[in-house]
C-alpha positions in Angstrom: -17.7 7.9 5.2 -15.2 10.1 3.4 -12.0 8.3 2.5 -8.9 10.1 1.2 -6.7 7.8 -1.0 -3.2 8.7 -2.1 -2.1 7.1 -5.4 -5.7 7.0 -6.6 -4.7 7.0 -10.2 -2.3 4.1 -9.8 -2.8 0.3 -10.0 -3.4 -0.4 -6.3 -4.8 2.9 -5.1 -7.2 3.2 -8.1 -8.6 -0.3 -7.4 -9.0 0.5 -3.7 -10.7 3.9 -4.5 -13.2 2.2 -6.8 -13.9 -0.5 -4.3 -14.6 2.1 -1.6 -16.7 4.1 -4.0 -18.8 1.0 -4.8 -19.2 0.4 -1.0 -21.0 3.7 -0.8 -18.2 5.9 0.5 -17.3 9.4 -0.7 -13.7 9.0 -2.1 -11.2 11.8 -2.7 -8.0 10.7 -4.5 -4.5 12.2 -4.8 -2.9 12.2 -8.3 0.0 14.2 -9.7 -1.5 14.2 -13.3 -4.3 16.6 -14.3 -5.2 14.2 -17.1 -5.7 11.4 -14.7 -7.6 13.7 -12.4 -10.2 13.9 -15.2 -10.3 10.1 -15.3 -11.0 10.0 -11.5 -13.8 12.5 -12.0 -15.4 10.3 -14.6 -15.3 7.4 -12.1 -17.0 9.4 -9.4 -13.9 10.1 -7.4 -13.1 13.6 -6.2 -9.6 14.4 -7.7 -7.0 16.1 -5.6 -4.1 17.2 -7.8 -0.8 17.2 -5.9 2.1 15.1 -4.7 3.3 13.4 -1.6 5.7 16.3 -1.1 2.8 18.8 -0.7 2.7 18.5 3.0 0.1 21.2 3.6 -2.3 19.7 1.0 -1.8 16.2 2.5 -2.5 17.4 6.0 -5.6 19.4 5.0 -7.1 16.5 3.0 -6.3 14.0 5.8 -8.1 16.1 8.4 -11.1 16.6 6.1 -11.5 12.8 5.6 -12.8 10.2 8.0 -10.1 7.7 7.0 -6.9 7.7 4.9 -5.5 5.0 2.6 -1.8 5.7 1.6 -1.3 3.6 -1.6 1.0 6.0 -3.5 4.6 5.1 -2.2 5.6 2.7 0.5 8.9 4.4 1.0 7.9 8.1 1.3 8.6 8.7 5.0 7.9 12.4 5.0 4.3 11.8 3.6 3.7 9.2 6.3 4.9 11.6 9.0 2.6 14.3 7.6 -0.4 12.0 7.6 0.2 10.8 11.1 0.6 14.3 12.4 -2.6 15.4 10.7 -4.6 12.5 12.1 -3.1 12.4 15.6 -5.7 12.5 18.3 -8.6 12.0 15.9 -9.2 8.2 16.3 -9.4 8.0 12.5 -8.0 5.1 10.4 -4.7 5.3 8.5 -4.1 2.3 6.2 -0.6 2.2 4.8 0.3 0.0 1.8 3.7 -1.7 2.2 5.0 -5.0 0.9 6.2 -8.4 2.0 9.6 -7.8 0.4 10.6 -6.5 3.8 11.0 -10.1 4.9 12.4 -11.3 1.7 15.7 -13.3 1.9 18.2 -14.2 -0.8 17.8 -17.9 -1.5 18.9 -17.8 -5.2 15.7 -19.5 -6.2 15.7 -22.2 -3.6 12.7 -22.8 -1.3 13.0 -21.6 2.3 11.2 -22.8 5.4 11.6 -19.4 7.1 8.3 -18.0 8.3 7.8 -14.4 9.5 4.8 -13.4 11.6 3.3 -10.0 11.7 4.9 -9.3 15.0 8.2 -8.6 13.2 6.7 -5.2 12.5 5.9 -4.4 16.1 7.6 -1.1 17.0 9.5 -2.9 19.8 10.6 -5.8 17.8 14.3 -6.6 17.7 14.1 -8.2 14.2 15.6 -6.2 11.4 15.8 -7.0 7.6 19.2 -7.6 6.0 19.1 -4.8 3.5 19.1 -1.0 4.1 16.3 -0.3 1.6 14.1 -2.9 3.4 15.2 -1.6 6.8 14.0 1.9 5.8 10.6 0.5 4.8 10.2 -1.5 8.0 11.0 1.7 9.9 8.1 3.4 8.1 5.8 0.5 8.8 6.6 0.6 12.5 6.1 4.3 12.5 2.6 3.8 11.1 1.8 1.0 13.7 3.2 3.2 16.4 0.8 5.9 15.5 -1.8 4.0 17.6 -0.1 5.7 20.6 -1.2 9.0 19.1 -4.9 7.9 18.8 -4.6 6.9 15.1 -6.3 3.6 14.1 -3.4 2.4 12.0 -2.9 -0.6 9.8 -0.1 -1.8 7.5 -0.9 -4.1 4.5 2.1 -6.1 3.3 1.0 -7.9 0.1 3.3 -9.9 -2.1 3.0 -9.7 -5.9 -0.4 -8.3 -6.7 -2.0 -9.4 -10.0 -5.2 -8.9 -11.9 -6.7 -6.0 -13.8 -6.9 -2.7 -11.9 -10.3 -1.0 -11.6 -9.1 2.6 -11.6 -7.0 4.5 -14.2 -4.0 2.2 -13.5 -5.1 -1.0 -15.2 -1.9 -3.1 -15.1 0.5 -4.4 -12.4 3.8 -2.6 -12.9 5.9 -5.7 -12.1 3.9 -8.2 -14.2 3.8 -5.9 -17.2 7.6 -5.5 -17.0 8.1 -9.2 -16.7 5.9 -9.8 -19.7 7.8 -7.2 -21.8 11.1 -8.8 -20.8 9.9 -12.3 -21.8 8.6 -11.1 -25.1 11.8 -9.2 -25.9 14.1 -12.1 -24.9 11.9 -14.9 -26.2 12.1 -16.7 -22.9 10.6 -16.5 -19.4 13.4 -16.2 -16.9 13.5 -17.6 -13.3 16.0 -17.2 -10.5 18.1 -20.4 -10.0 15.9 -23.5 -9.9 12.8 -21.5 -9.4 11.7 -23.3 -6.2 11.2 -20.1 -4.2 7.6 -19.8 -2.9 5.4 -16.7 -3.0 1.8 -15.9 -2.1 0.5 -13.6 -4.8 -2.6 -11.5 -4.0 -5.4 -10.7 -6.4 -5.9 -6.9 -6.8 -9.5 -7.3 -5.9 -8.6 -9.1 -2.6 -6.1 -6.4 -1.7 -8.6 -3.7 -2.4 -11.3 -5.5 -0.4 -9.0 -5.6 2.7 -8.2 -1.9 2.3 -11.9 -1.1 1.9 -12.9 -3.0 5.0 -10.2 -1.6 7.3 -11.5 2.0 7.7 -14.8 0.8 9.1 -13.5 -1.1 12.1 -10.0 -2.4 12.3 -8.4 -2.7 15.8 -5.3 -0.7 16.0 -2.5 -1.3 15.3 -2.8 -4.1 12.7 -0.4 -5.6 10.2 -1.6 -7.9 7.4 0.9 -9.8 5.3 1.1 -12.3 2.4 4.8 -13.1 2.7 7.2 -14.6 0.1 9.2 -17.6 1.0 
């Protein structure tokens, strides 16, 4: 199977791409950086130099592949619209990486008993997040899931904090690295309020494994979440 991965030189996309490669698939990967393209080549991944704004390139690469994993930017609606249009009527898989922050609530560090099921992302759901940035992301997630009506086997993965060493060119979690730098600079590890808020971190290998399994046979549409609380 040929899988096209956006964000292939990044932390999540790179790990997904390597996992797919090791599973025996041919992987082509989008990257904006020619230097990182050379790193992808060394890993055995076919580099595609371009950005999410290159609509013609995205569409052509999506049509050429048997499945697409969008792991570059959860909030780039135009890229998602391009990928869906390119895959419409094909029955091919489109896996979109989102995040569980869409259901995050401001508890100021206190624990919350609120639980959100995957059906909050259903295109017909009346639930809406309480922040415009999260609302825009939810709208994209619903757009992806709604692509099932256009004969696209779509799935949305909503991981929480992803940790662990990346397997592609991007080796470190952006958020964890930033938190470590902040702690070192300040000499203290900060928490929000009493620090009783609960989260469900996901290992980078687990997230990649889910993304690698989805193209082969997921029912459509599908949402997979590891929500914060």
